[in-house]
C-alpha positions as CSV (number, residue, x, y, z in Angstrom):
1,T,-120.4,-40.5,-88.5
2,M,-121.4,-43.8,-88.1
3,Q,-123.4,-43.1,-91.5
4,Y,-120.3,-42.3,-93.4
5,I,-118.2,-45.6,-92.0
6,T,-121.1,-47.9,-93.0
7,T,-121.8,-46.1,-96.5
8,F,-117.5,-46.2,-97.3
9,T,-117.6,-49.8,-95.9
10,C,-120.6,-50.9,-98.7
11,V,-118.8,-49.1,-101.2
12,F,-115.7,-50.8,-100.8
13,S,-117.0,-54.3,-100.4
14,L,-118.5,-53.5,-103.8
15,L,-115.7,-52.8,-105.5
16,W,-113.4,-54.6,-104.2
17,S,-115.6,-58.0,-104.5
18,P,-115.7,-57.8,-108.3
19,A,-111.7,-57.4,-108.5
20,L,-111.4,-60.6,-106.1
21,S,-114.2,-62.4,-108.5
22,F,-111.8,-61.9,-111.7
23,T,-108.7,-62.5,-110.0
24,S,-107.4,-66.3,-110.3
25,P,-106.1,-68.2,-106.9
26,C,-102.7,-68.6,-108.8
27,S,-102.6,-64.9,-109.5
28,F,-103.1,-64.1,-106.7
29,R,-100.3,-66.0,-104.8
30,R,-98.2,-65.0,-107.6
31,T,-98.7,-61.4,-106.7
32,T,-98.3,-62.0,-103.0
33,N,-95.2,-64.0,-103.9
34,K,-93.7,-61.1,-106.0
35,L,-94.7,-58.3,-102.8
36,N,-92.9,-60.8,-100.4
37,L,-89.7,-61.0,-102.4
38,H,-89.5,-57.4,-103.0
39,I,-90.0,-56.9,-99.3
40,D,-87.3,-59.9,-98.3
41,Q,-84.5,-57.7,-100.9
42,V,-84.9,-54.4,-99.2
43,P,-82.2,-55.4,-96.2
44,D,-80.1,-56.0,-99.1
45,V,-80.8,-52.8,-100.7
46,L,-80.1,-50.8,-97.9
47,V,-76.7,-53.2,-96.5
48,S,-75.4,-52.2,-100.6
49,L,-76.3,-48.6,-100.0
50,T,-74.8,-48.0,-96.9
51,E,-71.6,-50.1,-97.8
52,A,-71.1,-47.4,-101.1
53,A,-71.3,-44.7,-98.8
54,E,-68.7,-46.3,-96.3
55,K,-66.6,-47.1,-99.3
56,G,-67.2,-43.3,-100.8
57,S,-66.2,-42.2,-97.2
58,A,-63.1,-44.3,-97.0
59,Q,-61.8,-43.1,-100.3
60,G,-62.2,-39.3,-99.4
61,R,-60.1,-40.3,-96.1
62,F,-57.7,-41.7,-98.2
63,W,-57.5,-38.7,-100.0
64,F,-57.1,-36.4,-97.2
65,Y,-54.4,-38.6,-95.7
66,L,-52.6,-39.1,-99.0
67,A,-52.6,-35.0,-99.3
68,A,-51.6,-35.0,-95.3
69,G,-48.6,-37.6,-95.8
70,S,-47.6,-35.8,-98.5
71,G,-45.6,-33.3,-97.0
72,A,-44.1,-35.0,-94.6
73,G,-43.4,-38.1,-96.5
74,G,-41.8,-35.2,-99.1
75,L,-39.6,-33.8,-96.3
76,G,-38.5,-37.0,-95.1
77,G,-37.7,-38.8,-98.7
78,S,-35.7,-35.9,-99.3
79,Q,-33.2,-36.5,-96.9
80,I,-32.3,-39.7,-98.0
81,P,-30.3,-38.6,-100.9
82,R,-28.6,-36.4,-98.4
83,L,-27.6,-39.3,-96.1
84,L,-26.7,-41.8,-98.4
85,D,-24.2,-39.0,-99.8
86,E,-22.6,-38.3,-96.3
87,Y,-22.0,-42.3,-95.9
88,R,-20.6,-42.4,-99.4
89,Q,-18.7,-39.2,-98.9
90,V,-17.4,-41.0,-95.4
91,Q,-16.2,-44.3,-96.9
92,S,-14.4,-42.6,-99.2
93,L,-12.1,-40.8,-96.6
94,E,-8.8,-42.0,-97.4
95,G,-5.2,-40.5,-96.7
96,P,-1.6,-41.4,-95.3
97,S,-1.9,-42.7,-91.6
98,L,1.0,-42.6,-88.9
99,G,-0.2,-46.1,-88.3
100,G,-0.1,-47.9,-84.8
101,E,-2.6,-48.8,-82.4
102,S,-6.5,-48.8,-83.1
103,L,-8.4,-46.4,-80.8
104,P,-9.8,-48.1,-77.8
105,A,-13.8,-47.7,-78.6
106,S,-16.6,-50.1,-78.4
107,P,-17.6,-51.2,-82.2
108,V,-20.7,-49.0,-82.3
109,A,-18.5,-45.9,-81.8
110,T,-16.6,-46.5,-85.2
111,L,-19.3,-48.5,-87.0
112,L,-19.5,-46.2,-90.0
113,Y,-16.6,-45.5,-90.6
114,P,-14.6,-47.5,-93.5
115,A,-11.6,-48.6,-91.2
116,P,-10.1,-48.3,-87.4
117,L,-9.2,-45.2,-86.4
118,K,-5.3,-45.1,-85.2
119,T,-4.4,-43.2,-82.2
120,K,-1.6,-41.8,-83.7
121,D,-3.6,-40.0,-86.5
122,L,-6.0,-38.5,-83.8
123,E,-3.2,-37.0,-81.8
124,Q,-1.6,-35.6,-84.8
125,V,-5.1,-33.8,-85.3
126,L,-5.3,-32.7,-81.7
127,K,-1.7,-30.9,-82.0
128,S,-2.6,-29.7,-85.5
129,V,-5.9,-27.6,-83.9
130,P,-4.7,-24.0,-84.8
131,K,-6.4,-21.0,-82.4
132,T,-10.4,-20.8,-83.2
133,S,-10.0,-17.1,-84.4
134,K,-7.6,-18.6,-87.1
135,I,-10.6,-21.5,-87.7
136,L,-13.4,-18.8,-88.2
137,N,-11.1,-17.1,-90.5
138,L,-11.0,-19.8,-93.1
139,Q,-15.0,-19.8,-93.2
140,N,-16.7,-18.9,-96.1
141,D,-20.1,-19.9,-94.9
142,K,-22.5,-17.3,-94.8
143,S,-25.2,-19.8,-93.1
144,Y,-26.8,-18.1,-89.5
145,F,-24.8,-20.3,-87.0
146,A,-21.6,-19.4,-89.2
147,T,-22.3,-15.4,-88.7
148,R,-23.2,-16.0,-85.2
149,G,-19.6,-17.6,-84.7
150,Y,-20.0,-21.2,-84.7
151,I,-17.3,-23.5,-86.2
152,S,-18.2,-25.3,-89.2
153,R,-17.0,-28.9,-90.2
154,P,-15.7,-27.5,-93.8
155,S,-13.5,-24.7,-92.0
156,F,-12.1,-27.2,-89.3
157,S,-11.0,-29.8,-91.6
158,A,-9.4,-27.1,-93.5
159,S,-7.9,-25.8,-90.9
160,V,-5.8,-29.5,-90.4
161,A,-5.9,-30.3,-93.5
162,K,-2.7,-32.5,-93.8
163,C,-3.8,-34.8,-91.1
164,N,-5.9,-38.0,-92.0
165,P,-8.9,-37.1,-93.5
166,L,-10.9,-39.8,-91.3
167,A,-9.1,-39.2,-88.4
168,V,-10.5,-35.4,-88.9
169,Y,-13.8,-36.5,-89.4
170,A,-14.2,-38.5,-86.5
171,V,-12.7,-35.6,-84.1
172,Y,-15.3,-33.3,-85.6
173,D,-18.1,-36.1,-84.7
174,A,-16.8,-36.2,-81.6
175,I,-17.0,-32.6,-81.0
176,S,-20.3,-32.5,-82.1
177,Q,-21.5,-35.8,-80.8
178,G,-23.4,-36.4,-84.1
179,K,-25.9,-33.8,-83.5
180,S,-24.6,-30.7,-86.1
181,D,-22.3,-29.6,-88.6
182,Y,-21.8,-26.3,-86.3
183,V,-20.0,-25.9,-82.7
184,S,-19.9,-23.4,-80.4
185,P,-16.2,-21.8,-80.1
186,E,-16.6,-22.4,-76.3
187,N,-17.6,-25.9,-76.7
188,F,-15.1,-26.7,-79.6
189,E,-11.9,-25.5,-77.4
190,A,-13.2,-27.4,-74.3
191,K,-13.5,-30.5,-76.3
192,I,-10.0,-30.1,-77.8
193,E,-8.4,-29.9,-74.2
194,E,-10.2,-32.7,-73.2
195,Y,-9.1,-35.0,-75.9
196,K,-5.7,-33.7,-75.4
197,S,-5.3,-35.1,-72.2
198,D,-7.7,-38.3,-72.4
199,L,-8.7,-40.0,-75.6
200,N,-11.3,-42.1,-73.4
201,G,-13.3,-38.8,-73.6
202,L,-13.1,-39.1,-77.5
203,S,-14.5,-42.7,-77.6
204,Q,-17.0,-42.0,-75.5
205,D,-18.1,-38.9,-77.6
206,L,-17.6,-40.9,-81.0
207,Q,-20.3,-43.6,-79.6
208,T,-22.3,-41.0,-78.6
209,A,-22.3,-39.4,-82.0
210,A,-22.9,-43.0,-83.6
211,V,-26.0,-44.0,-81.5
212,S,-27.7,-40.5,-82.4
213,K,-26.5,-41.0,-86.2
214,L,-28.2,-44.1,-86.2
215,S,-31.1,-43.5,-84.3
216,G,-31.8,-40.7,-86.9
217,Y,-31.7,-43.1,-89.5
218,F,-33.8,-45.9,-87.9
219,G,-36.2,-43.2,-87.0
220,L,-36.4,-41.7,-90.6
221,L,-37.2,-45.0,-92.0
222,F,-39.3,-46.2,-89.8
223,L,-41.9,-43.2,-90.0
224,L,-41.5,-43.6,-94.1
225,G,-42.6,-47.2,-93.8
226,G,-45.5,-46.6,-91.3
227,L,-46.6,-43.9,-93.5
228,V,-46.4,-46.0,-96.9
229,F,-48.0,-48.9,-94.7
230,F,-50.6,-46.8,-93.4
231,L,-51.7,-45.3,-97.0
232,V,-51.6,-48.9,-98.2
233,E,-53.9,-50.1,-96.0
234,K,-56.1,-47.0,-96.4
235,A,-56.2,-47.5,-100.2
236,T,-57.1,-50.9,-99.7
237,V,-60.1,-50.2,-97.8
238,A,-61.2,-47.5,-100.0
239,F,-60.5,-49.2,-103.6
240,L,-60.6,-52.9,-103.0
């Protein structure tokens, strides 16, 4: 084994010596400098490859978030035209008023209404409410709740059509507490009797309805705004 090593060393020395003899010191230094330059560039190349991989991963995540968020954003965004139509409808409620004192209620309770509620208008609505069976006969709604005997807002409004429209709308808001356009007959009858004896209960329920609606509006806007901000932030990381 030692003979093979000695022979290899001698042959390598013979082959390498001429190469060194024909290589000038300056050329050797330039070659060494180029080699060192390429070695120094290795970390930069690795950093560039890492950044490219991270950007590609960020772009993939962005498209995933966009696809996932478009469904929720579409459902939430589709509610905005409906809410605007409902707001414009309430603001356009006008009709003959009996006048008199305004309903003693907090500013929040009547914040979404175009004018103060008059106690005489509300009392007229409560006195004019027919029996539940008659209201149900006016329903043309074929929805699930209507078929289960729930009283809808349109059927209630039709049953007291001769009363002030804003007062009619407010009474139903109080009964449903702003949560739905359908109320059970039992709850409807109990609330009507309660309001007839004391309008303070109606005032409290109107405040609950207003808070419920405002919470829903602001919650929807917050979620949509948060979704847009999240997608913009992810797009900035992925493409800029």
